[in-house]
C-alpha positions, 0 to 999 in steps of 0.5 A: 567576528560578526559574520561568525555570529550570523552563521547558523548553528550546526544541526545536532546529532540524533536528529532523525528517527528510524524509518522501520520503527516509525512505519511500525507506528503507522501500522499500529495506527491501522490496527487502531481502526480495527480496535475502534468500536465506533467503526462498523464491524466489517470495517474493523475486520477489513482494517485487521486484514490490512494490518496483517497484509502490511506486516507481510510486506514489511517483513518481506522488504524492510526486515529482509533488508536489515537481515541482509545488512546484518549478514554483510556486517558479519565479516566486519568487527562485532561493533559494526553489526551491533546497531543492526542487531539491536534494531532487529531486536527492537523490531521483533519486540514491537511486532510481538507486542502489537500482535498480542493486541491484534490477536486479542482483537479478533479473539475477544472482540471481532469474532464474538461480535460476528457471532452476535450477528449470526456469522460463525467460523466453525470447526470440530464439534461445532459442525453439525452432521450435515455440515461435516458430511458436506465438508467430507465431500468437498475435501474428497472432491475438491481438495484431496486430488490437489494435495500432496504431502511432503515428508521431511526426512534428513539428510534429504533436502527439505521440501520447499515452503513457498513464500506466504503460502499457508502450510500444515506441519504434521507430526506422525507415527506409524499406526501400530506404534501409536499407543495412546497417541502421546508424543512420547510413544515410539519417538524413534518412529516419529515423522514430520511432514508438510502439507501445502494448502492450495493457493487457488482454493477458497480460504473459507467455505460456507457450510451453513446459512439461513435457518438452523437445522437444529435447535441448539445450532444458531441460524446465520451463515457458518464458515469453515476455514481451509486449514481446519477442513484439511487438518481434520482429514489428514488421515486420507493423506497419511495411510498407516500413520497416526497424526500426533499433532497438526499446526498451521504455519507460514514462512515469510521470505526475502522478496526484494530482488533487484533486476538488471535493466538491460534490453527489453527481452533481458529485462522480462526474463530478469523479472520472471527470474525474480518472481521465482526467487521471491517464492524461495528467498531466504526466510525472515519470519516463521508464523506458527499457530500458538497451539503448536507444541515446542517439539513441533515448533523446534523441529519445524524451525530447524528444518526451515533454518529459522532462528528463534528470534524469527518465530512468531506465534499466532494465537488465532488466525494464520494468514489473516490477510483474507479478512480484507476479502471476507469483509467484502462478502455482500451477503453477510448480515453484518453492519457495514460502513455507510457507503460513500460512492464516487460522485460524478464531476459536475463541471465535466460534461458527458460524452465527447464534450469532455474535449472542449471542457478540458480545452477550455480550462484545467479540471482538478479531480479528487478521487475517490470522492469524485469518479475516476470515470472522466479519465477512463472516458478520455481514454476510450474516446481517444481509442475511437476518435478518428481525430486522435493520432497518438496516445502516450502513457506510463503504466505502473500499477493496473487492475487485473481486468484493466479498462485502461489497458483495454482502451490502449489495445483498442486504440492500437488496433484502430491504427493510433500511434500508441506508446506505453511505458510499462514499469515491469518492476512495480513491486508485487505487480511485476507478473501482471505488468509483464502480461499486460506488456505482451498484450499491448505489443500483440495489439500493435502498441509500442511498449517500452520499459523506461530508463536503465537503472530507474523505476518509472513511477510517474503518472502521466498520459498525453493524447495528440488529436487533430482538431479544427484548428490543427494539432491539439494536446490533452494531458492527465497528470495524477498522484495515483496509478491508472487502476480503476479498482484502487481509484475507489479505495485510494485518495488521489488527485487528477489534473486534466489539462490542455495547457500548452506549456505543460503538454509541451513538457510532457511531450519532452518527458516522453521523449526522454524516458522512451528514447535518447533525448536530452531533457530541455529546460522544463516550462512547468513540470519538475522531474526526478531524478533530474533536479526534483530534490533541488527544486524542493530545496530551492522552494524551501530556501525561498521560504526561509529568505522571504520569512520575517517575524511579522510575516512568517513563511509557511510550508505545507506538504502531504506525502506518504513518507518523509525519509530524505535527510537533505530535505529534512535538514532543510525543513529544520533550517526553515523552522529555525528561521521562523517558517511554519511547517505543517506536514501530513505524512502517512507512513515513515517519517524520520523528522522529529517535530516540536524539538526546541531549537530545532523544529519547534515550528514544525508539526506532523500529522498522520491520518488513517481512515476509510480511504488510503491517503495517497495524494502528494500536495506541496504548498509554499506561501511564497510571501503571499503569492502561493505556489502549489504542486501535486505529483507522484513523488514522496520525499524519499531518496528512492523517489528522488534519486532512483525513480522517474517521478513528475511534479507539476504546478497548479496554475488555476487559482481556484484549484490552488484554493481547493487544494489549500482547503483539502490541506486545511481539512486534513490538519483540522481532523480530530477524529482520524488524525493523530499528532506525530511526536518527536519520539515517533509515537502518535497521540490523539488530537485535542479532545476538547475540539468539536469532532471533525472528520476530513474524509467524511467532509470530502465525500459530503462536499463531492456529493454536494458539488454533484447536485449543484451547478453554481460555484462548484469549487466553493467549500463549506469547510472554513477552518481556523488558520494555525496560530504562529508557533 
């Protein structure tokens, strides 16, 4: 009987939030940064562009998956599809609600603020005669030769509208039947056409700037948008017809296509096929200018086979992702955020002395506060160093002009044994990775494509070098991609090490993912899908077993998403056992924090700031003998079951202390952090506390570390510890 009393109570039903809805809460948090008047104007505009870009990917992947699920359920009973249909309805309502705020942000705040600074987007009567003449010439010389109108003439097939390509929908009638140009005139002669705007043409064109040419025209840079330029000159494309109406629109299509992992050549062809499919997948959203008439919208939706619930009216800017790039235009006379340039790392010496520095002890870097340069330098040195025998590296995402790839090319050309595992299925980077793979092969590198059925998401580099004492191995393991561009925008961690155990593990790791080697018992690292979830479950269980009322256990973790239900249930059990659980989750989170009897000892914080939070840190108190890990894996089934991921322990005590301070700061943030609630909503932190911004503190510490040599790991930030729940 007593044993039964000690059995844990079963976990309740309904203990998980919905992934899609919590992701929408995250993107709403991104929009908050665009709405925040304390941010610099161009920073607000950049965040608005990020919001719309995020929404594009959400529809291409998450909504598309739900649509496919609904179609699959259509052959089952009606009750089976009820949940999916209701969720899609809830998503649609939430998106429309947030879009109202986003459109108002541009129309009522950001565009007027730009005008106050002398920057204008102009069209129609706002253009001066000189500007109109300039755009006439630009249109006839640069745009007209590459524009091709496409008529929509049932029963002929509807012209293909590529994914996320900006188009104009045009209603036309023959000139002699146009009457006064109303929609009712000669209705039987009305025609519908599409005009695809060229994807390689600039999204905006500067038409004026500097001194004003008229007294009634304010000075400052003036820009015209591509759709306005073309839309005002459609007569050149439709001779003999009168334009009744024109409206910009975009179609979002299902872009989540799987490939068959077979032989290398087959995989490359599969990726190329998938890229073509992505342009013409099933439509999941039609965005159209709010000014479009119901007549045009209905005809367009019917032609594209888009349902009413998939139509979204955009009141201001169609395809607003361009705002991310526009905000970076250096000549704009508009307030910008205070620059936070990456700082040099003081305890990594210049030049080739980096070999000795890494051999002496591990080095932990925190990007972008600290420069990514040491990793690039290590690769460039390895390419030229006659003592370097081999380089092995995983590439998931790289930049368009990758220094990393160039260094690997040079190493191969210099006769090094270069082995590169290129992940061809890195979503939305597939085409670039195929091109890099071909270049590396042409340079003489051995290019491999990982394990069948798995994406390789690990971030690992291994360099084999002949030193004075024999063979030496140097390694880099990180939380971010080998992409020097995103290393300036993403918050990530890098570990440079010559640790024999870890380097031996990485040697075995590359043998596993590039050949047929069976994995050996790891000395240091943990790998998905070979036991990483079990590793984390074991660490959580150990906290439960070691936790007492007088000395409670503690788990602190930072990740991009928390979706894996087995790990969530383990955290619930830890909370019930008195373990204090602090989680920093950037995006989707299925766990409900703060629920009595379930998760009252769990708090979840999310943080959106200038840099994208991308690092993964996992800290377990372990009765006072703290263990800390970093790696590439989020707590999601895809990362733990369908990807090759690496997580490594941090063995240097100073580095563990530094990671602990990073977590301290993230949980102490009162400016950019939000508390995640049990219903999936976000709330601001306690306004009575002194304002503290973690990312600003990180940059200041990096700046201070770069200007002093003594005790470089010391931090000025010392938060109060969290009181027991």
